[in-house]
Structure formats: structure tokens, C-alpha cells
N, C-alpha and C positions, 0 to 999 in steps of 0.2 A: 720711641718713648712710648709706653702705655701708661695712661691715666685710669686710677680706680675710681670708685664713688665717695671718697671721702675728702672733697676739695670744697664742700660749701652746704649750707644748710639747706636742706630737703632734696639733696643729690643721692642719699642711700638708696641702692637696689633701683635707680631711676636713670643716672646719667653715668657715663664713662665708659672707656673702652672696655671696662670688665667690672662686673658687681663684686664687692666686697661684703656690703651689707651688715656682717658682724663678724666677731671673732669666732671663729670655729664653725662658720656658717656652712650647713651642708642642707639642701632642700630636699635631698632623698629622689628627684627625679629629674629628668632631662630639661634643663632650661634652654629657650632660643636665644639667650644672651649668654656672652662668655662670663664665668664667674670664679671666684676664687676661694678656696678654704684656707685662711691665713690661721695657724693653731701652732700651740706649743709642746713640746715634750714633757715639760711639767704642766700639769692638768691644772694648777692654779696659777701660775704666774709668767709673765715675759721675761722676768728677770732671774738672776741667779740668787738663789736660797740656801742658806747655808745649813739650815734645821728641817728642810724636806726630807720627810722618810721615803723609803724605796716605792710605798705604795702610790705616791704622788706622781711617779715617773710613768709615762706611758710604756707598756710593756711591747717588745718587738713585734708580737702579734697585735696588739692594739693599733701601734704605730703603723702595720702593715695594711691592716685592715681599714683604717682612714685613708691611706693613698690610693687603695684598690677601688674605695666606695666613691672617692671623690672624682678620680679617672673615668669610673664606669658612667658617672651622670656628666660628662663633658667639662669637670673642673680644673682649675690648676691648683697645687697644694704649695704653700708657703709653709716651711717647717721652721721654728723658732728654737733657738737655744740661747740661754742666758750665760754670757761670760761672767768670769768674777771682776773684782775690780780691778785687777791686773791684766785682764784681758784673755785669760785663759779658760778653754774649755774643759770642764771636770770630766772624769772618767766615765761616768755614767750617761753623759749626752753624747761621749765619742763613742762608747758602746753601742747605743740606739743607731747613730749614723751609719756605724761600720756595717750592723746587722743588715740595715735597710739596703746600704750599698751591695752586700752581700747576695741578698735576695733579688736584687735588681739586676746583678749579674746573671744569674740565673733565667728570671722573669721577664726582664726588660723589654722583649718584643711584644708583651701584653700590654705593657705601658708607654714606651716612647713611641711617639708619632701613632699611636693608636686613636682610634675615633669610637664614639659610643654605638653600640650596635642597637637593633631594633626593640631587643629587650635589654634595661639596664642589670635587673637582678631576676632571680629565679622564684617564682611565688610557690613553688612544687618545694623545693628542698632549700631551706633558709641558710644564710649566708653564702650565696654563690652570686657572684657578679660577672658582667660581662663587657668584655670590649672586643674590638675588631681590627683587624691590620691585615693588607695584603691578601684580601679573599679569605683570610681565615678569621675564625671565632674563637674566642677565648672565654672560658667558664672558670673564674677564680674563685676557688673554696677556701673560705678564711678560718677555716677549722678542717682538719681532717675527718673523714666520716668514721664514725664507729663500728659500720657494717663492712662489708667485703665489697661492697658496690654504691655507686651514687646514682641518681637518677636526675636527670636535666629535663625539667619539665618546657624549658622554652627553646629546645633544640629537637626540632623534627627528625626522628628516625632515617626517614626517606630521604633526607637531604645530607646525609653524612657520609663521607668517603671513608675517612679514618680518624682515629683519636689517639692522642699521646700527652704523656705528661712532661711538661718541661723539667729538665734536671735528671729525668729517668731514661737514658739512652739505649736500654736493652730493645726494645721492640715498640711497636704499636698495641695500645690495650684494646681488649675484646669488648665489644657492646653489642647488645641486643635491642630488638624493639620492646618496650613496655607499654603499658596501659595507655590509651589516648594517642597513640604514636610516639611517644616520648623515648629519648635515648636513656639506657642504663649503661653504664660504664661499670667494668670489673675493674677493681683497685688493684694494684700490683704491691708487692710484699717490699716494703722499704727499710734499710738498714742506717743505723746512724752515722755512717760513712757517706751516703749520698746528701748531695747539696740540695735536698728537698726538705723545707721546713717552713713554719710559721704561716704561710698560704699556699694552696696547691693549684696551680695554672693547668689546666686542660686544654689542649689545643685540638679544636675542631678543622679538620680538612673537609671543606663541602664539595658537592658535587656539582 
């Protein structure tokens, strides 16, 4: 059994097996104590709202970005969906969970059993978050770059043995040394038939 910090007055963010602090809590940095991001697919409610417009639901990109950022900073994610009064999960919630599941089916090795890396996010290229697992570093871009390459400021070129994109099984990606020793990776040409979407995981095998 794991106890959060919502069991008494003055306990929030101070006492418990993990800190919850507030709904949709995201510190944006690595914390010394385990924590959780308790959030909802409906941006405004923990229950089911018949009148909710589509804009009130997290898009798959937003949902996956929340998971990526939370795990990168060492947190756990609790994702809530509000059932109807007769206990059904409506199609919009089902679709989002299936989309998240499909993404994890391709990119799960960067999430499951991963640990925070020395850098949580990339200060050079916005929207890139890092995890590590079994000696490999994963740089997850929450949006596909508009140029033909992506530069990872937190990954030193001298430490990289190879780079690949999860879900793109053709070959390793070409990479070169950029300014200040950063790693610049050439992007592959993706097609709609490839299972690579929403967020893009670059796997770095280090020397």
C-alpha cells in the first residue's frame, strides 16, 4: 500500500509515500521525493459532462506530452476518465486511452521502468524531454520538427554511439557534431502507415 499526502491537515507536499500536492501537479523539475500528477482527460472536470465540447478534452498530443513530461521529472501519472451514470466510458475517452496505449506500444521502453536522466528537458530545443533505461537515453520530442534535423543540446556528440527513432525500423539515423559539441540528428521521412505519431522518441546508445 502506498499513501499519498491527502490524509490530514498540513500534510500536502510534506508527508506521505508520494506527494500529490494538487490536481494536475507538475513541478517541471526533478524532485527528491516521489510524486504524482493526478489529471483528467476532460480539462475541467473529474466527472462526465454531457455538454462538454470537443475543445474541453485533451488531444492525444496533449495527453501524451503530459505523460512524457511527468515521467521525465520522476513522477507517476494518474489519468481519470468520468463514466456516465450507468458506468459506461464514452467514445471520446475510449479513443484517447486507445491512442495513448498505441503510442506506448511503440514507445513504452522509454516510459516503463525508466528513470530520470541527468537532464529532464532540452534547453536548446523546446519540447524535448529525457528519460533513461538500461544504459540508453531517450529524447522524446513532443512535436515533430519542421526542419530536416533536430539538435539535442543536452546530448554530447562525443558520447553517442548510434541514434534511432522508435517505430522507424529501417536503419539508424545519421548524426553529426553541432556547435558546442551538441548532437544534430537527421530526421527520416515518415509515411502515414508508420506507427510513429504524437510524440517522437529518439534512442541514444552511448559509448
